[in-house]
Structures are given as C-alpha cells and as structure tokens.
C-alpha positions in Angstrom: 54.3 76.6 82.3 55.7 74.0 84.7 54.4 75.9 87.7 50.8 75.6 86.4 51.1 72.0 85.5 51.0 72.6 81.7 53.6 69.9 80.8 54.8 69.0 77.3 53.0 65.7 77.3 49.7 67.7 77.0 50.5 69.4 73.7 53.8 68.1 72.2 53.1 64.4 71.6 51.0 65.0 68.4 53.8 67.3 67.1 56.3 64.5 67.1 54.0 61.6 66.2 53.0 63.5 63.0 56.2 65.5 62.4 54.1 68.7 62.9 51.5 67.7 60.3 49.1 68.1 63.3 50.1 71.8 63.6 50.8 73.3 60.1 48.9 73.4 56.8 50.6 71.6 53.8 52.3 74.7 52.3 54.0 75.4 55.6 54.7 71.8 56.3 56.6 71.2 53.1 58.9 74.2 53.8 59.5 72.8 57.3 60.2 69.3 56.1 62.7 70.5 53.6 64.9 71.6 56.6 63.8 68.8 59.0 65.0 66.0 56.6 68.6 67.5 56.6 68.9 67.3 60.4 69.4 64.4 62.7 66.8 62.7 64.9 67.0 65.5 67.5 66.1 68.3 65.1 62.3 68.0 65.7 63.0 68.9 69.4 64.5 72.2 68.1 61.4 72.9 66.0 59.3 72.4 69.0 61.4 74.9 70.9 61.1 77.4 68.0 57.3 77.1 68.1 57.2 77.7 71.9 59.5 80.8 71.5 57.0 82.4 69.1 54.2 81.7 71.5 56.2 82.6 74.6 54.6 85.9 75.6 51.0 84.5 75.3 51.9 81.4 77.2 53.5 83.2 80.1 50.5 85.5 80.4 48.0 82.6 80.4 46.7 80.1 83.0 46.2 76.4 82.5 42.8 76.6 80.8 44.0 79.4 78.5 47.0 77.4 77.4 44.8 74.4 76.6 42.6 76.7 74.4 45.7 78.3 72.8 47.1 74.9 71.6 43.7 73.6 70.6 43.4 76.5 68.2 47.0 77.2 67.3 47.8 80.9 66.5 49.4 81.8 63.2 53.1 80.7 63.2 55.7 82.5 61.0 57.1 79.4 59.4 60.2 81.1 58.0 61.1 82.5 61.4 60.4 79.0 62.9 62.8 77.3 60.5 65.5 79.9 61.1 65.1 79.7 64.9 65.1 75.9 64.9 68.4 75.9 62.9 69.9 78.4 65.3 68.9 76.3 68.3 70.1 73.1 66.7 73.5 74.5 65.7 74.0 76.1 69.1 73.4 73.0 71.2 76.0 70.2 71.6 74.8 66.8 70.2 75.1 65.1 73.6 72.5 67.5 75.1 69.9 65.8 73.0 71.2 62.2 73.7 68.4 59.7 74.0 69.1 56.2 75.4 66.5 54.5 73.2 67.4 56.2 69.9 68.4 54.1 67.0 71.2 51.6 67.7 74.8 52.8 67.3 76.4 52.2 63.9 78.1 48.9 63.8 75.5 47.3 66.0 72.5 47.8 63.7 71.1 45.0 61.7 72.0 44.8 58.0 69.1 46.8 56.9 68.5 49.6 54.4 68.4 52.1 57.2 71.8 50.9 58.6 73.4 51.6 55.2 72.3 55.3 55.1 75.3 57.6 55.2 75.0 61.0 57.0 75.3 63.9 54.6 76.8 66.4 57.0 77.8 67.0 60.6 74.2 68.2 61.2 72.7 64.9 60.0 74.8 62.7 62.3 73.4 61.5 65.6 75.2 61.4 68.9 74.9 57.6 68.6 76.8 57.7 65.3 80.0 58.7 67.0 82.0 55.8 68.6 81.8 55.7 72.3 84.7 56.5 74.6 85.4 57.2 78.2 84.4 60.8 77.5 81.0 59.9 76.1 77.8 60.7 78.0 76.1 58.0 80.0 72.4 57.3 79.9 70.2 58.7 82.6 66.8 57.5 83.9 63.7 59.4 82.8 63.1 60.4 86.4 66.6 62.0 86.7 66.2 63.8 83.4 62.9 65.4 84.5 64.4 66.4 87.9 67.3 68.4 86.3 66.7 71.9 85.0 69.6 72.1 82.6 70.8 69.5 80.0 73.9 67.5 80.5 76.6 67.3 77.9 79.5 64.8 77.3 83.1 65.5 78.1 83.8 65.2 74.4 81.4 68.1 73.6 82.9 70.2 76.5 86.4 69.8 75.1 84.9 70.8 71.7 83.2 73.9 73.1 86.4 74.9 74.8 88.4 74.6 71.6 90.7 72.0 73.1 90.3 69.4 70.3 92.6 71.3 68.0 92.5 70.3 64.3 90.3 67.2 65.0 87.3 69.3 66.0 84.1 67.8 64.4 81.7 70.6 64.9 81.4 74.4 64.1 82.2 75.5 67.6 80.4 78.7 68.6 82.8 81.4 69.7 82.7 85.1 70.4 84.1 87.7 68.0 87.3 87.7 70.1 87.8 84.0 69.3 87.1 82.9 72.9 84.5 80.2 73.5 81.1 81.5 74.6 81.1 79.3 77.8 82.4 79.7 81.3 83.4 76.5 83.2 82.6 76.3 86.9 84.4 73.3 88.5 82.6 72.3 91.7 85.1 69.6 92.8 87.2 70.1 95.9 90.2 72.4 95.9 92.5 69.4 96.1 90.9 67.7 93.0 91.0 71.0 91.2 94.7 71.5 92.0 95.5 68.0 90.5 94.1 69.0 87.2 91.5 71.3 85.6 90.3 72.7 82.2 92.3 75.8 81.4 90.3 79.0 82.3 87.8 77.2 84.6 86.8 78.7 88.0 86.8 76.5 91.1 83.8 76.9 93.4 83.8 73.8 95.7 80.3 72.5 96.2 80.7 72.0 100.0 81.7 75.7 100.4 79.5 77.3 97.7 76.3 78.1 99.6 75.4 79.7 102.8 72.8 78.1 105.2 70.2 80.3 103.6 71.1 78.9 100.1 72.8 82.0 98.8 76.0 81.8 96.8 79.0 82.6 99.1 81.1 85.4 97.8 84.7 84.5 96.9 87.2 85.6 94.2 85.9 83.0 91.8 82.3 84.1 92.2 83.3 87.8 91.8 85.0 86.9 88.6 82.0 85.0 87.4 79.7 88.0 88.1 81.8 90.1 85.7 81.2 87.6 82.8 77.6 88.3 81.9 76.0 86.9 78.8 78.0 83.7 78.6 76.8 80.1 79.0 77.9 78.5 82.3 79.0 74.8 82.2 79.2 73.1 85.6 81.8 70.4 85.9 82.1 67.9 88.8 82.9 64.4 89.8 80.4 61.6 89.0 77.3 62.2 91.2 74.8 64.9 91.9 76.9 67.9 92.9 76.9 69.5 89.4 73.2 69.2 89.0 72.6 70.3 92.6 74.5 73.5 92.0 72.2 74.2 89.0 69.1 73.7 91.2 70.5 76.3 93.7 
C-alpha cells in the first residue's frame, strides 16, 4: 500500500475520530466498544490493524483507485474475528511500541481533574505514560523519524520484560514459547569491544560496520548462521544511541 501511495491518512483518520462509528453499524459497534473500553489509549490502533488484516488480500491485489473504492464502500467485516485479532495484537505488542509523545500527561503531572483520578482496572488498561520514567524508558521521536523507520522501537524496560530478566517484578504477561524461552532473538549491532564489556544473555553480536557487503548483503559469520537457524522468532535489534539499529532494519 505504501508503494502505491495509499497511506493511512487517506482512510484511517475517520476511524479514530469516530472510534469506528464511521465504519460499523450499531450492533457491531457496541460489541467492539465493549472491548475497546477495557484497553488503554493505544487499543484503537490494534483494532485498525485487525481490520486491515481482514482486508489484506483484497488490498494487496488492488491499485490506488481500487483501494479508494474499497474503503468508500467497506466490505463486510467479521466483528468477532476483528475483536479477537485486535486483542491478540494488543497483548503481543510491548506498551512502548505504541508510545505517543502527545498522549495524556503522565500521572502525577496531570491537573486535579476527574480524568486524573481514574484508576486503571488492569495491566491492559494502563498506558505507557502511567509507568514512572527511568533511564530505561523510551525517548520521544519526531514524526519524521517515526515515518522513516519500518519497525517500531521499544524501551529497554520492555526488552528486559520480553527476555524474562525482570524476575518476580514482571508487570506484563510475557509471551513465551512452549519451552519457556522468550519468542524473541536479540541482535546486538554494537562493536565487538562494547559487546564484550556487557550484553544481554543469549544475544548475537553482528557489528554494524561489519554486517553488510558493498552490495548490501548480510555478510555470513557464525552469528548470522545461528540466526538463520532460528526461524519464526521476532528479532529485536539492540545498539548504541543513534541510527545503527534502525539502519540494520532498513537493510
């Protein structure tokens, strides 16, 4: 869709402005809202993803004009499947991946209003902003940088959580494989010297300045060979502050 210029601004703005009342009839909308009201402020994004997944095959086979027509006369959406898929997406994505700089103020800084007194009912209803900031929290990014990156960034806090390194203080239902191992693989693109000084257990070191050939292909090495044997797992790229981690994703 990006390659044909069919960007989310062309179809998704009415979804979020109306909380999907623009898309669904009332009997479906009430079912969706029952779930939406239990999630945090990022949950509508997951509903949007669930809608797109149902329309995926038709969208990929269409050109720009056909996509416009498809969204102007929305096909029938299985609302039960949409709700289940949105919950699956929401529960499988770290909170910091949906971090928004201009979301509601962090607790403790909000004015003494009725909204500031609302208590989250569960882990799923808390926002990234509700958690006190630390040196492991995610920093804000400009809109231009967000649009230029192909994969979401997560905070160091969420990375430790996904790796199961927070022990008994874990705040989220970390997704793991049946063997008990986290479903992620960590690729550390720092230099070999930095990696030797300290790393996350089980991570693979592929230094950015040695990772790619002049043609842009990934250079084969023991770490890359080991990664190729780990199919079906989510890869998290770790690096120093800067662009190296996001540049690896672009390659």
